[in-house]
C-alpha positions as a Markdown table, in Angstrom:
| # | Residue | x | y | z |
|---|---|---|---|---|
| 1 | Unk | 18.1 | -3.2 | -20.3 |
| 2 | Unk | 21.4 | -4.4 | -19.2 |
| 3 | Unk | 22.1 | -8.1 | -19.9 |
| 4 | Unk | 24.4 | -10.0 | -17.5 |
| 5 | Unk | 24.3 | -13.6 | -18.6 |
| 6 | Unk | 21.9 | -15.5 | -20.8 |
| 7 | Unk | 19.5 | -17.9 | -19.1 |
| 8 | Unk | 18.5 | -21.3 | -20.4 |
| 9 | Unk | 15.5 | -21.5 | -18.2 |
| 10 | Unk | 12.3 | -22.0 | -20.2 |
| 11 | Unk | 9.9 | -22.0 | -17.3 |
| 12 | Unk | 10.3 | -20.4 | -13.9 |
| 13 | Unk | 9.8 | -22.5 | -10.8 |
| 14 | Unk | 8.8 | -20.2 | -8.0 |
| 15 | Unk | 9.0 | -20.4 | -4.3 |
| 16 | Unk | 6.7 | -18.2 | -2.1 |
| 17 | Unk | 8.2 | -17.2 | 1.2 |
| 18 | Unk | 5.6 | -15.8 | 3.7 |
| 19 | Unk | 2.0 | -16.8 | 3.6 |
| 20 | Unk | 0.1 | -13.6 | 4.3 |
| 21 | Unk | -3.0 | -12.4 | 2.5 |
| 22 | Unk | -1.2 | -10.8 | -0.4 |
| 23 | Unk | 0.7 | -14.0 | -1.1 |
| 24 | Unk | -2.4 | -16.1 | -0.9 |
| 25 | Unk | -4.9 | -13.9 | -2.7 |
| 26 | Unk | -2.7 | -11.9 | -5.1 |
| 27 | Unk | 0.7 | -13.3 | -5.8 |
| 28 | Unk | -0.2 | -16.9 | -6.2 |
| 29 | Unk | -3.5 | -16.4 | -8.2 |
| 30 | Unk | -1.6 | -14.0 | -10.5 |
| 31 | Unk | 1.3 | -16.4 | -10.9 |
| 32 | Unk | -1.2 | -19.0 | -12.1 |
| 33 | Unk | -2.1 | -16.7 | -15.0 |
| 34 | Unk | 1.5 | -16.8 | -16.4 |
| 35 | Unk | 2.2 | -19.6 | -18.8 |
| 36 | Unk | 5.9 | -19.6 | -18.2 |
| 37 | Unk | 5.8 | -19.7 | -14.3 |
| 38 | Unk | 4.7 | -22.2 | -11.8 |
| 39 | Unk | 4.5 | -22.5 | -8.0 |
| 40 | Unk | 6.8 | -25.2 | -6.8 |
| 41 | Unk | 7.5 | -24.5 | -3.1 |
| 42 | Unk | 5.9 | -22.6 | -0.2 |
| 43 | Unk | 7.5 | -21.5 | 3.0 |
| 44 | Unk | 5.9 | -20.3 | 6.3 |
| 45 | Unk | 7.0 | -20.3 | 9.9 |
| 46 | Unk | 3.7 | -22.2 | 10.4 |
| 47 | Unk | 4.0 | -25.6 | 8.7 |
| 48 | Unk | 0.2 | -26.1 | 8.7 |
| 49 | Unk | -0.2 | -22.8 | 6.9 |
| 50 | Unk | 2.5 | -23.7 | 4.4 |
| 51 | Unk | 0.9 | -27.1 | 3.7 |
| 52 | Unk | -2.6 | -25.6 | 3.3 |
| 53 | Unk | -1.4 | -23.0 | 0.8 |
| 54 | Unk | 0.7 | -25.5 | -1.1 |
| 55 | Unk | -2.1 | -28.1 | -1.4 |
| 56 | Unk | -4.7 | -25.5 | -2.4 |
| 57 | Unk | -2.4 | -24.3 | -5.2 |
| 58 | Unk | -0.8 | -27.5 | -6.5 |
| 59 | Unk | 2.7 | -26.9 | -5.2 |
| 60 | Unk | 4.5 | -30.1 | -4.4 |
| 61 | Unk | 6.8 | -28.8 | -1.7 |
| 62 | Unk | 6.2 | -26.9 | 1.6 |
| 63 | Unk | 8.5 | -26.0 | 4.5 |
| 64 | Unk | 8.7 | -24.2 | 7.8 |
| 65 | Unk | 12.5 | -24.2 | 7.5 |
| 66 | Unk | 13.8 | -21.5 | 5.2 |
| 67 | Unk | 17.1 | -23.2 | 4.5 |
| 68 | Unk | 15.4 | -26.3 | 3.3 |
| 69 | Unk | 12.9 | -24.2 | 1.3 |
| 70 | Unk | 15.7 | -22.4 | -0.6 |
| 71 | Unk | 17.4 | -25.7 | -1.5 |
| 72 | Unk | 14.2 | -27.0 | -3.1 |
| 73 | Unk | 13.6 | -27.1 | -6.9 |
| 74 | Unk | 13.0 | -23.4 | -7.5 |
| 75 | Unk | 14.6 | -20.8 | -9.8 |
| 76 | Unk | 13.0 | -17.6 | -8.2 |
| 77 | Unk | 11.7 | -16.6 | -4.8 |
| 78 | Unk | 8.9 | -14.2 | -4.0 |
| 79 | Unk | 9.8 | -12.7 | -0.5 |
| 80 | Unk | 6.4 | -11.8 | 0.9 |
| 81 | Unk | 7.2 | -12.1 | 4.5 |
| 82 | Unk | 7.1 | -9.3 | 7.2 |
| 83 | Unk | 9.5 | -6.5 | 6.6 |
| 84 | Unk | 12.0 | -7.5 | 9.2 |
| 85 | Unk | 12.6 | -10.9 | 7.5 |
| 86 | Unk | 13.4 | -9.4 | 4.0 |
| 87 | Unk | 17.1 | -9.0 | 4.6 |
| 88 | Unk | 17.9 | -12.5 | 5.7 |
| 89 | Unk | 15.6 | -14.2 | 3.2 |
| 90 | Unk | 16.9 | -12.2 | 0.2 |
| 91 | Unk | 20.5 | -12.8 | 1.2 |
| 92 | Unk | 20.0 | -16.6 | 1.5 |
| 93 | Unk | 18.1 | -16.7 | -1.8 |
| 94 | Unk | 20.8 | -14.7 | -3.6 |
| 95 | Unk | 23.6 | -16.9 | -2.2 |
| 96 | Unk | 21.6 | -20.0 | -3.5 |
| 97 | Unk | 21.5 | -18.5 | -7.0 |
| 98 | Unk | 17.7 | -17.6 | -7.0 |
| 99 | Unk | 16.2 | -14.6 | -8.7 |
| 100 | Unk | 14.2 | -12.5 | -6.2 |
| 101 | Unk | 11.0 | -10.5 | -6.2 |
| 102 | Unk | 10.9 | -8.8 | -2.8 |
| 103 | Unk | 8.0 | -7.0 | -1.2 |
| 104 | Unk | 8.3 | -3.3 | -0.2 |
| 105 | Unk | 10.0 | -1.8 | 1.6 |
| 106 | Unk | 13.1 | -3.7 | 0.5 |
| 107 | Unk | 14.5 | -3.9 | 4.1 |
| 108 | Unk | 14.5 | -2.3 | 7.6 |
| 109 | Unk | 17.5 | 0.0 | 6.9 |
| 110 | Unk | 19.3 | 1.3 | 3.8 |
| 111 | Unk | 22.5 | -0.4 | 5.1 |
| 112 | Unk | 20.7 | -3.7 | 4.9 |
| 113 | Unk | 19.4 | -2.8 | 1.4 |
| 114 | Unk | 22.8 | -2.0 | 0.2 |
| 115 | Unk | 24.2 | -5.3 | 1.3 |
| 116 | Unk | 21.3 | -7.2 | -0.3 |
| 117 | Unk | 21.9 | -5.5 | -3.6 |
| 118 | Unk | 25.7 | -6.3 | -3.5 |
| 119 | Unk | 25.1 | -9.9 | -2.6 |
| 120 | Unk | 22.7 | -10.3 | -5.5 |
| 121 | Unk | 25.2 | -8.7 | -7.9 |
| 122 | Unk | 28.0 | -11.0 | -6.6 |
| 123 | Unk | 25.9 | -14.1 | -7.2 |
| 124 | Unk | 24.6 | -12.9 | -10.6 |
| 125 | Unk | 20.9 | -12.9 | -9.6 |
| 126 | Unk | 18.3 | -10.3 | -10.4 |
| 127 | Unk | 16.5 | -8.4 | -7.6 |
| 128 | Unk | 13.2 | -6.6 | -8.2 |
| 129 | Unk | 10.8 | -4.9 | -5.8 |
| 130 | Unk | 7.0 | -5.0 | -5.8 |
| 131 | Unk | 6.1 | -1.4 | -6.9 |
| 132 | Unk | 3.2 | -2.5 | -9.0 |
| 133 | Unk | 1.6 | 0.9 | -9.4 |
| 134 | Unk | 4.1 | 1.8 | -12.0 |
| 135 | Unk | 2.7 | -0.9 | -14.3 |
| 136 | Unk | -0.9 | 0.4 | -14.7 |
| 137 | Unk | -1.5 | 1.6 | -18.3 |
| 138 | Unk | -2.9 | 5.0 | -17.0 |
| 139 | Unk | 0.3 | 5.6 | -15.0 |
| 140 | Unk | 2.4 | 4.8 | -18.0 |
| 141 | Unk | 0.2 | 7.2 | -20.1 |
| 142 | Unk | 0.7 | 10.0 | -17.5 |
| 143 | Unk | 4.5 | 9.3 | -17.5 |
| 144 | Unk | 4.5 | 9.5 | -21.3 |
| 145 | Unk | 2.8 | 12.9 | -21.3 |
| 146 | Unk | 5.2 | 14.2 | -18.7 |
| 147 | Unk | 8.3 | 12.9 | -20.7 |
| 148 | Unk | 7.0 | 14.5 | -23.9 |
| 149 | Unk | 6.7 | 17.8 | -22.1 |
| 150 | Unk | 2.9 | 18.0 | -22.9 |
| 151 | Unk | 2.3 | 19.5 | -19.4 |
| 152 | Unk | 5.2 | 22.0 | -19.8 |
| 153 | Unk | 7.5 | 22.5 | -16.8 |
| 154 | Unk | 6.5 | 20.4 | -13.9 |
| 155 | Unk | 5.2 | 22.3 | -10.9 |
| 156 | Unk | 3.9 | 19.7 | -8.5 |
| 157 | Unk | 2.7 | 16.1 | -8.1 |
| 158 | Unk | 0.2 | 15.3 | -5.4 |
| 159 | Unk | -0.4 | 11.7 | -4.2 |
| 160 | Unk | -2.8 | 10.3 | -1.5 |
| 161 | Unk | -3.1 | 6.8 | -0.1 |
| 162 | Unk | -5.4 | 6.8 | 3.0 |
| 163 | Unk | -7.6 | 4.0 | 4.5 |
| 164 | Unk | -8.8 | 2.9 | 7.9 |
| 165 | Unk | -6.9 | 0.2 | 9.8 |
| 166 | Unk | -7.4 | 0.3 | 13.6 |
| 167 | Unk | -4.4 | -0.9 | 15.7 |
| 168 | Unk | -4.2 | -4.7 | 16.0 |
| 169 | Unk | -1.7 | -7.5 | 16.5 |
| 170 | Unk | -0.7 | -7.2 | 12.8 |
| 171 | Unk | 3.0 | -6.5 | 12.2 |
| 172 | Unk | 2.1 | -3.2 | 10.6 |
| 173 | Unk | 1.6 | -1.9 | 14.1 |
| 174 | Unk | 5.0 | -3.0 | 15.4 |
| 175 | Unk | 7.8 | -0.5 | 15.0 |
| 176 | Unk | 10.5 | -3.1 | 15.1 |
| 177 | Unk | 8.9 | -4.9 | 12.1 |
| 178 | Unk | 8.8 | -1.7 | 10.0 |
| 179 | Unk | 5.1 | -0.9 | 10.7 |
| 180 | Unk | 3.2 | 2.3 | 10.1 |
| 181 | Unk | 1.6 | 3.8 | 7.0 |
| 182 | Unk | 4.9 | 5.5 | 5.8 |
| 183 | Unk | 6.7 | 2.2 | 5.4 |
| 184 | Unk | 3.6 | 0.2 | 4.4 |
| 185 | Unk | 2.2 | 2.4 | 1.7 |
| 186 | Unk | 4.2 | 5.6 | 1.8 |
| 187 | Unk | 7.0 | 3.7 | 0.1 |
| 188 | Unk | 4.7 | 3.3 | -2.9 |
| 189 | Unk | 4.1 | 7.0 | -3.0 |
| 190 | Unk | 7.8 | 7.9 | -2.9 |
| 191 | Unk | 8.4 | 5.4 | -5.7 |
| 192 | Unk | 5.7 | 6.9 | -7.8 |
| 193 | Unk | 6.9 | 10.5 | -7.2 |
| 194 | Unk | 10.3 | 9.4 | -8.5 |
| 195 | Unk | 8.8 | 7.6 | -11.4 |
| 196 | Unk | 6.9 | 10.7 | -12.5 |
| 197 | Unk | 9.3 | 13.5 | -11.6 |
| 198 | Unk | 12.8 | 12.1 | -11.4 |
| 199 | Unk | 15.2 | 12.0 | -8.5 |
| 200 | Unk | 14.4 | 13.7 | -5.2 |
| 201 | Unk | 17.0 | 15.8 | -3.5 |
| 202 | Unk | 15.2 | 16.5 | -0.2 |
| 203 | Unk | 12.2 | 15.6 | 1.9 |
| 204 | Unk | 10.4 | 17.2 | 4.9 |
| 205 | Unk | 7.1 | 16.5 | 6.5 |
| 206 | Unk | 5.3 | 15.3 | 9.6 |
| 207 | Unk | 4.4 | 12.0 | 11.2 |
| 208 | Unk | 1.7 | 11.9 | 13.8 |
| 209 | Unk | -1.1 | 10.0 | 15.6 |
| 210 | Unk | -4.3 | 11.8 | 14.9 |
| 211 | Unk | -7.0 | 9.2 | 15.4 |
| 212 | Unk | -5.3 | 6.0 | 16.7 |
| 213 | Unk | -2.7 | 5.7 | 19.4 |
| 214 | Unk | 0.0 | 2.9 | 18.9 |
| 215 | Unk | 3.7 | 2.7 | 18.7 |
| 216 | Unk | 3.6 | 3.6 | 15.0 |
| 217 | Unk | 2.2 | 6.7 | 13.4 |
| 218 | Unk | -1.3 | 6.7 | 11.9 |
| 219 | Unk | -0.6 | 9.6 | 9.5 |
| 220 | Unk | 2.4 | 10.8 | 7.5 |
| 221 | Unk | 2.8 | 13.6 | 5.0 |
| 222 | Unk | 5.8 | 14.9 | 3.1 |
| 223 | Unk | 6.9 | 17.5 | 0.6 |
| 224 | Unk | 9.8 | 16.6 | -1.7 |
| 225 | Unk | 12.2 | 18.7 | -3.8 |
| 226 | Unk | 12.9 | 17.4 | -7.3 |
| 227 | Unk | 16.4 | 17.7 | -8.7 |
| 228 | Unk | 15.0 | 19.1 | -12.0 |
| 229 | Unk | 12.7 | 21.6 | -10.2 |
| 230 | Unk | 9.1 | 21.4 | -8.9 |
| 231 | Unk | 7.8 | 19.6 | -5.9 |
| 232 | Unk | 6.2 | 16.3 | -4.9 |
| 233 | Unk | 3.7 | 15.9 | -2.1 |
| 234 | Unk | 2.1 | 12.8 | -0.5 |
| 235 | Unk | 0.1 | 11.9 | 2.5 |
| 236 | Unk | -0.7 | 8.4 | 3.8 |
| 237 | Unk | -2.7 | 7.2 | 6.8 |
| 238 | Unk | -4.3 | 4.3 | 8.6 |
| 239 | Unk | -7.1 | 6.5 | 9.9 |
| 240 | Unk | -9.5 | 7.5 | 7.1 |
| 241 | Unk | -12.7 | 5.5 | 6.5 |
| 242 | Unk | -13.4 | 7.4 | 3.2 |
| 243 | Unk | -10.8 | 8.8 | 0.9 |
| 244 | Unk | -10.5 | 9.7 | -2.8 |
| 245 | Unk | -6.8 | 8.7 | -3.0 |
| 246 | Unk | -6.3 | 10.6 | -6.2 |
| 247 | Unk | -3.2 | 11.5 | -8.2 |
| 248 | Unk | -2.8 | 15.1 | -9.5 |
| 249 | Unk | 0.1 | 16.2 | -11.7 |
| 250 | Unk | 0.3 | 20.0 | -12.3 |
| 251 | Unk | 2.4 | 21.5 | -15.0 |
| 252 | Unk | 2.7 | 25.0 | -16.5 |
| 253 | Unk | 0.7 | 24.0 | -19.7 |
| 254 | Unk | -1.6 | 21.3 | -18.3 |
| 255 | Unk | -2.9 | 19.1 | -15.6 |
| 256 | Unk | -3.5 | 15.3 | -15.1 |
| 257 | Unk | -5.6 | 13.6 | -12.5 |
| 258 | Unk | -6.1 | 9.9 | -11.9 |
| 259 | Unk | -8.9 | 8.5 | -9.8 |
| 260 | Unk | -9.8 | 4.9 | -8.6 |
| 261 | Unk | -6.3 | 3.6 | -9.0 |
| 262 | Unk | -4.3 | 4.0 | -5.7 |
| 263 | Unk | -5.4 | 1.5 | -3.1 |
| 264 | Unk | -7.9 | -0.4 | -5.2 |
| 265 | Unk | -7.5 | -3.7 | -7.0 |
| 266 | Unk | -8.4 | -4.3 | -10.6 |
| 267 | Unk | -10.9 | -1.4 | -10.6 |
| 268 | Unk | -11.8 | 0.8 | -13.6 |
| 269 | Unk | -9.5 | 3.8 | -13.1 |
| 270 | Unk | -10.1 | 7.2 | -14.7 |
| 271 | Unk | -7.5 | 9.6 | -16.3 |
| 272 | Unk | -8.4 | 13.2 | -16.9 |
| 273 | Unk | -6.1 | 15.3 | -19.1 |
| 274 | Unk | -6.5 | 19.1 | -19.4 |
| 275 | Unk | -4.0 | 20.7 | -21.7 |
| 276 | Unk | -3.6 | 24.3 | -22.9 |
| 277 | Unk | -5.9 | 25.1 | -25.8 |
| 278 | Unk | -7.4 | 21.6 | -25.8 |
| 279 | Unk | -10.7 | 20.2 | -24.6 |
| 280 | Unk | -10.6 | 18.0 | -21.5 |
| 281 | Unk | -10.0 | 14.3 | -22.3 |
| 282 | Unk | -11.0 | 11.4 | -20.1 |
| 283 | Unk | -9.9 | 7.8 | -20.4 |
| 284 | Unk | -11.0 | 4.8 | -18.4 |
| 285 | Unk | -9.1 | 1.6 | -18.0 |
| 286 | Unk | -9.4 | -1.5 | -16.0 |
| 287 | Unk | -6.1 | -3.3 | -15.4 |
| 288 | Unk | -4.3 | -5.8 | -13.2 |
| 289 | Unk | -1.2 | -3.9 | -12.4 |
| 290 | Unk | 0.4 | -6.7 | -10.4 |
| 291 | Unk | -0.1 | -9.1 | -13.3 |
| 292 | Unk | 1.7 | -6.6 | -15.5 |
| 293 | Unk | 4.6 | -6.3 | -13.0 |
| 294 | Unk | 4.9 | -10.1 | -12.6 |
| 295 | Unk | 4.9 | -10.7 | -16.3 |
| 296 | Unk | 7.7 | -8.1 | -16.7 |
| 297 | Unk | 9.6 | -9.7 | -13.8 |
| 298 | Unk | 9.2 | -13.2 | -15.3 |
| 299 | Unk | 10.7 | -12.0 | -18.6 |
| 300 | Unk | 13.7 | -10.4 | -16.8 |
| 301 | Unk | 14.3 | -13.5 | -14.7 |
| 302 | Unk | 14.0 | -15.9 | -17.7 |
| 303 | Unk | 16.5 | -13.8 | -19.7 |
| 304 | Unk | 18.6 | -12.8 | -16.7 |
| 305 | Unk | 18.2 | -9.2 | -17.5 |
| 306 | Unk | 18.0 | -6.2 | -15.2 |
| 307 | Unk | 14.3 | -5.7 | -14.2 |
| 308 | Unk | 12.5 | -2.4 | -14.8 |
| 309 | Unk | 12.3 | -1.9 | -11.0 |
| 310 | Unk | 15.6 | -2.7 | -9.3 |
| 311 | Unk | 17.0 | -3.2 | -5.8 |
| 312 | Unk | 18.5 | 0.3 | -6.2 |
| 313 | Unk | 15.0 | 1.7 | -6.5 |
| 314 | Unk | 14.1 | 0.0 | -3.2 |
| 315 | Unk | 17.3 | 1.4 | -1.7 |
| 316 | Unk | 16.7 | 5.0 | -2.8 |
| 317 | Unk | 13.0 | 4.9 | -1.6 |
| 318 | Unk | 14.1 | 3.6 | 1.8 |
| 319 | Unk | 16.8 | 6.3 | 2.1 |
| 320 | Unk | 14.1 | 8.9 | 1.6 |
| 321 | Unk | 11.8 | 7.3 | 4.2 |
| 322 | Unk | 14.7 | 7.2 | 6.7 |
| 323 | Unk | 15.4 | 10.9 | 6.1 |
| 324 | Unk | 11.8 | 11.8 | 6.8 |
| 325 | Unk | 11.8 | 9.6 | 10.0 |
| 326 | Unk | 14.9 | 11.3 | 11.3 |
| 327 | Unk | 13.5 | 14.8 | 10.7 |
| 328 | Unk | 10.3 | 13.7 | 12.5 |
| 329 | Unk | 12.2 | 12.0 | 15.3 |
| 330 | Unk | 10.3 | 8.7 | 14.8 |
């Protein structure tokens, strides 16, 4: 990893911006598991919500003014707000010298993402994006097998992330706030396709409303061309009540499948490996992938080193989503 400037921080004081369900039930409880991190400040547009979350979790400070929040006694910020707030909140955090873990997608547009990255570099702060799926041990095992050429030449990678979410007042159904399954969970699939197969040179697909009618799509699917050959495919939706959501990686000499990993939290996932001239192998693993990501981010922030997932990853993933949206006229 690239080191920029040593840090003398021994324990990270975090601020949480945005008090949605993920912040309350995943980020903060996971943060409490880390010995070298603590929650010091909470921000929400609703001061009662900020106070409630802060008091429940032992944070001494809470705000409904972001400028006051960012001046509080914190070293790092978790930006867990709605997508359309990421740009402003990351910029202000970077200018205040705070390291940042930002929710996906990084921003509303790739132009915003590019400026966010540049401001972070200018202010010597680290920026990482919450693509936690990369940190599951079975994902890392699959990546290892691909990199060691155990599957032979890569032919295709197939990813699915489908669940049921009827239209509501949630920001995920507001186009101006970056709603829809492509930006909500498709961004995870694009990131995983790149993690497994390398950089993507082109993307085509469809975006549609098959079950639910709203101003955002309820279904998106795409096929991607890899720079090094082979194809990636994914489909995501808000309209399926029962879905397997499996991963399939097909190579000339072997195949990998992973079940019970995408879209589930801390479940026992299953990896199947079928290689040429070998018997099928099956591995099961229960893991907290967000804990693994947060632990890695903590280390990067404490040492002021480039994180494993960077702002550039968020930028590239967003560029690919924008390309698909243009081709689908959404």
